[in-house]
C-alpha positions as CSV (number, residue, x, y, z in Angstrom):
1,X,0.1,-0.1,0.0
2,X,1.3,3.3,-0.7
3,X,1.3,6.4,1.5
4,X,-1.4,7.9,-0.7
5,X,-3.5,5.1,0.2
6,X,-2.6,5.3,3.6
7,X,-3.9,8.9,3.7
8,X,-7.3,7.6,2.3
9,X,-7.8,5.2,5.0
10,X,-6.9,7.6,7.7
11,X,-9.5,9.9,5.8
12,X,-12.1,7.3,5.6
13,X,-11.6,6.8,9.5
14,X,-11.9,10.3,9.9
15,X,-15.3,10.5,8.3
16,X,-16.8,7.9,10.3
17,X,-15.4,9.5,13.5
18,X,-18.7,10.6,15.0
19,X,-20.2,7.0,14.9
20,X,-17.3,5.2,17.1
21,X,-19.9,4.8,19.8
22,X,-23.0,4.3,18.2
23,X,-23.6,0.7,19.1
24,X,-25.9,0.2,15.9
25,X,-23.4,2.5,13.5
26,X,-20.8,1.7,11.3
27,X,-18.5,0.1,14.3
28,X,-20.8,-2.0,15.7
29,X,-19.3,-5.5,15.0
30,X,-16.3,-3.8,17.0
31,X,-18.5,-3.1,19.9
32,X,-19.8,-6.7,19.6
33,X,-16.4,-8.6,19.3
34,X,-14.8,-6.2,22.1
35,X,-15.7,-8.3,25.1
36,X,-14.1,-11.4,23.4
37,X,-11.3,-9.1,22.4
38,X,-10.5,-7.8,26.2
39,X,-11.0,-11.6,27.6
40,X,-8.1,-13.0,25.1
41,X,-6.1,-10.3,26.4
42,X,-6.9,-10.7,30.1
43,X,-6.9,-14.4,30.2
44,X,-3.1,-14.2,29.3
45,X,-2.0,-11.4,31.8
46,X,-3.5,-9.6,34.7
47,X,-3.5,-5.7,33.3
48,X,-4.6,-4.2,36.4
49,X,-2.2,-1.6,37.0
50,X,-0.2,-2.2,34.0
51,X,1.0,0.2,31.5
52,X,-0.8,-0.8,28.2
53,X,-0.5,0.8,24.9
54,X,-3.6,0.6,22.3
55,X,-2.2,1.2,18.9
56,X,-4.7,2.4,16.5
57,X,-7.2,3.0,19.0
58,X,-9.8,4.9,16.8
59,X,-12.5,6.1,19.0
60,X,-11.3,4.4,22.2
61,X,-13.6,1.0,22.2
62,X,-10.9,-1.1,23.3
63,X,-9.2,1.6,25.1
64,X,-11.9,2.1,27.5
65,X,-12.8,-1.7,28.1
66,X,-8.8,-2.0,29.3
67,X,-9.1,1.0,31.4
68,X,-12.2,-0.6,32.9
69,X,-10.1,-3.4,34.0
70,X,-7.8,-1.1,35.8
71,X,-4.8,-0.8,33.0
72,X,-3.3,2.6,32.8
73,X,-3.9,2.8,29.0
74,X,-2.2,5.2,26.3
75,X,-4.2,5.1,23.3
76,X,-2.2,6.1,19.8
77,X,-4.1,6.9,16.4
78,X,-3.3,9.2,13.4
79,X,-6.8,10.0,12.7
80,X,-7.3,13.5,14.7
81,X,-11.3,13.2,14.4
82,X,-11.3,9.8,15.9
83,X,-9.2,10.8,18.6
84,X,-11.4,13.9,19.2
85,X,-14.5,11.3,19.7
86,X,-12.5,9.0,22.0
87,X,-11.5,12.1,24.1
88,X,-15.0,13.5,24.3
89,X,-16.3,9.8,25.2
90,X,-14.0,10.2,28.6
91,X,-16.4,12.8,29.6
92,X,-19.5,10.2,29.7
93,X,-17.4,7.2,31.0
94,X,-15.2,8.8,33.6
95,X,-12.0,6.8,32.5
96,X,-8.6,8.5,32.6
97,X,-6.8,7.4,29.2
98,X,-3.7,9.4,27.4
99,X,-4.7,9.8,23.9
100,X,-1.9,10.9,21.3
101,X,-2.0,11.5,17.9
102,X,1.2,9.9,17.2
103,X,2.9,6.8,15.2
104,X,3.7,3.6,17.1
105,X,7.2,4.1,15.7
106,X,7.5,7.9,17.0
107,X,5.9,6.7,20.6
108,X,8.1,3.8,20.7
109,X,11.4,5.9,19.9
110,X,10.6,8.4,22.4
111,X,9.2,5.8,25.3
112,X,11.2,2.6,24.7
113,X,10.7,-0.5,26.9
114,X,8.3,1.5,28.7
115,X,5.0,-0.6,28.3
116,X,3.7,-3.9,30.0
117,X,1.5,-4.9,27.4
118,X,0.8,-3.6,23.6
119,X,-2.4,-4.0,21.6
120,X,-2.5,-3.7,18.1
121,X,-6.0,-5.0,16.9
122,X,-7.3,-4.8,13.7
123,X,-5.0,-2.5,12.1
124,X,-2.0,-4.1,10.4
125,X,-4.3,-4.7,7.5
126,X,-4.8,-0.8,7.0
127,X,-0.9,0.2,7.5
128,X,1.5,0.4,4.3
129,X,4.5,-1.3,6.4
130,X,3.2,-3.8,9.2
131,X,6.8,-4.9,9.8
132,X,7.6,-1.2,11.0
133,X,4.8,-1.3,13.3
134,X,5.8,-4.7,14.4
135,X,9.3,-3.3,15.1
136,X,8.0,-0.3,16.9
137,X,5.3,-2.6,19.1
138,X,8.1,-4.6,20.1
139,X,10.4,-1.6,21.2
140,X,7.8,-0.1,23.2
141,X,7.3,-3.4,25.7
142,X,9.2,-4.0,28.4
143,X,11.3,-7.0,28.7
144,X,8.5,-9.8,29.7
145,X,5.6,-7.6,28.5
146,X,2.9,-8.9,26.1
147,X,2.1,-8.4,22.6
148,X,-1.4,-8.7,21.1
149,X,-2.4,-8.8,17.6
150,X,-5.2,-9.4,15.4
151,X,-5.9,-9.1,11.5
152,X,-7.5,-11.1,8.9
153,X,-6.1,-14.0,6.8
154,X,-5.5,-13.5,3.3
155,X,-7.8,-16.5,2.3
156,X,-10.6,-16.6,-0.6
157,X,-12.8,-17.4,2.9
158,X,-12.0,-14.0,4.2
159,X,-12.5,-12.2,1.0
160,X,-15.8,-13.7,0.7
161,X,-16.9,-13.4,4.3
162,X,-14.7,-10.6,5.6
163,X,-15.6,-8.1,2.4
164,X,-18.2,-9.0,0.0
165,X,-20.5,-10.4,2.6
166,X,-19.8,-8.2,5.5
167,X,-19.3,-5.1,3.6
168,X,-21.8,-5.3,0.5
169,X,-24.4,-7.9,1.8
170,X,-24.6,-7.4,5.4
171,X,-23.6,-4.1,5.6
172,X,-22.0,-4.6,9.1
173,X,-18.8,-3.3,8.0
174,X,-18.5,0.1,6.0
175,X,-17.6,-0.4,2.0
176,X,-14.1,0.1,1.4
177,X,-13.1,-0.7,5.1
178,X,-10.9,-3.6,3.8
179,X,-8.3,-4.6,1.2
180,X,-7.7,-8.1,0.3
181,X,-4.4,-7.6,-0.7
182,X,-3.5,-5.8,2.8
183,X,-4.8,-9.3,4.6
184,X,-2.0,-11.2,6.4
185,X,-1.4,-15.2,6.6
186,X,-0.9,-16.2,10.0
187,X,2.2,-17.9,8.7
188,X,3.4,-14.6,7.6
189,X,2.8,-12.9,10.8
190,X,4.5,-15.7,12.7
191,X,7.7,-15.5,10.0
192,X,7.9,-11.8,10.9
193,X,7.5,-12.3,14.7
194,X,10.2,-15.0,14.9
195,X,13.1,-12.5,13.7
196,X,12.1,-10.5,16.9
197,X,12.6,-10.9,20.5
198,X,9.4,-12.5,21.2
199,X,7.9,-15.7,22.1
200,X,4.4,-16.6,20.4
201,X,2.0,-17.8,23.4
202,X,-1.2,-18.2,21.2
203,X,-2.8,-18.5,17.8
204,X,-6.5,-18.2,17.9
205,X,-9.3,-17.9,15.3
206,X,-12.3,-15.4,15.8
207,X,-15.5,-16.4,14.5
208,X,-18.2,-13.7,14.4
209,X,-21.8,-14.8,13.7
210,X,-24.0,-12.0,12.4
211,X,-27.4,-13.7,13.4
212,X,-26.4,-13.7,17.2
213,X,-23.9,-10.5,16.7
214,X,-21.2,-12.1,19.0
215,X,-17.9,-13.9,18.4
216,X,-16.1,-17.1,19.7
217,X,-12.2,-17.9,19.7
218,X,-11.6,-21.3,17.9
219,X,-7.8,-22.5,17.7
220,X,-8.8,-24.8,14.8
221,X,-10.4,-21.9,12.5
222,X,-7.7,-19.2,11.4
223,X,-9.5,-18.6,7.7
224,X,-10.8,-15.6,8.4
225,X,-10.2,-13.4,11.7
226,X,-7.5,-14.3,14.3
227,X,-5.7,-13.2,16.9
228,X,-2.1,-13.6,18.3
229,X,-0.4,-13.4,21.9
230,X,3.4,-13.0,22.0
231,X,5.7,-12.0,25.3
232,X,9.2,-10.1,25.0
233,X,12.1,-12.4,26.0
234,X,13.9,-10.9,28.9
């Protein structure tokens, strides 16, 4: 993906920013899968009192869930409108979250080895250089800290259900949200991580049911969405 395309991605999230906290709006599936995403993280690590970085935080859906679980949260995003929505929602929720309009690369350079947990969920498939994001996420982690990632597998099934069905038939995701060529196979993500100072602890698929509007984890089904947990070596 070129930088111009990436700018368009940010502009698209800007244009939808007012709807981040609408449970029936364009981000409703994020609201529906968020409890499962949080559970995946807290099943691996007790985040209470921990420094947690939410990379690509958008309007703060995950950030607020992390804060509600006792984490000390910093949220990063490059969409100013999304961050404004996230900041405004703190007046409603009462949470204390440090939101920054900053790239994770810049944050990691300024705050190396500062975070107990780094979350980068539903973001890698939207960036021009996922390897750079991974480098920065790992650099921001303290030794022994945890990295949580989620993205979409590059399979025909993911194209059919993750793009065609989700965006055009069921319309549960805004059109143009995903681009198939940017999806990442689990084998590619694992290959990237084994060259970095982390140990992969888990890879689990996430199956979303549009009828029940909920998601479940399935270690045997990585065909569409999947999550990965890794721990930085001491």
